[in-house]
N, C-alpha and C positions, 0 to 999 in steps of 0.2 A: 504494500500500500504506500502510495506517495504521501508526502507531507500535505499536499493540496487535498488529496482524497480523505486523509485523516481529519483535516480541518472541516471539510464539508460534512463528514459523518457526524461530528459533534454538533455542527450548526443545524443539520437536519433533525437530529434527535431533540435538540433544544426547541426548535420550532414546533415540533409535535406537542410540546408541553404548553404552548401559548394558551392562555385562558384558564389554566389551573391556578387556584388560589390556596394559599395557606389557610388552614382552619384555625379555630380558637386555640389559644395557648400554644401557638407555633406548630400545630399539627401539620405534617405533610405526609403524603404517600411515599415520598422518597426515603424517609427514615424507616419505613416498614420493609424496605427491600433487604433481604438477608445478606446481600453483599455489603451493604452499608454497615450492618451490625458486625459482620466479620471484620471489616476494615477498622472500625473504631474499637472493637472488642467489647462493646456494650450497646444498649439501645440509646439512640440519640434523639428520640422523639422529644418534641417540645423545646428544641434548641433552635436558634435562628436558622432559617431555611437555606441561606445562600451557600454556605460551605457544603452542606449536605447535598444540595442540588448539583453543585459543581462536581463533587465526587461521584454522585450517582450517574451524571452524564458520562464521565470517563469510564466508570466501571461497566456501564451498559454499552458504550460504543466500542470498547476494546477488550472486554472480558476482565475478569478479576486480576489475573497476574499482571498484565501490562497496564491496565487502568490504575491499579493501586500503586504501581511504580511511577506513573505519570503524575499522580495527584498527591499521594501521601508520603511516599518514600523519599 
């Protein structure tokens, strides 16, 4: 995958999320993803959505192994 293709993959996935809104007390569907819990080692529900969303994008665009290296490692 080229760098341009990788960027486009993240952009396309993010665009699919347009219109989704955080719920009360910072609830997001992104924090429910098992890959997010694995990445952080705990449930991060009710935390500010922005970091969770960014990590969710990369984990889902590139899979856990590469996504976690790109965002968290």
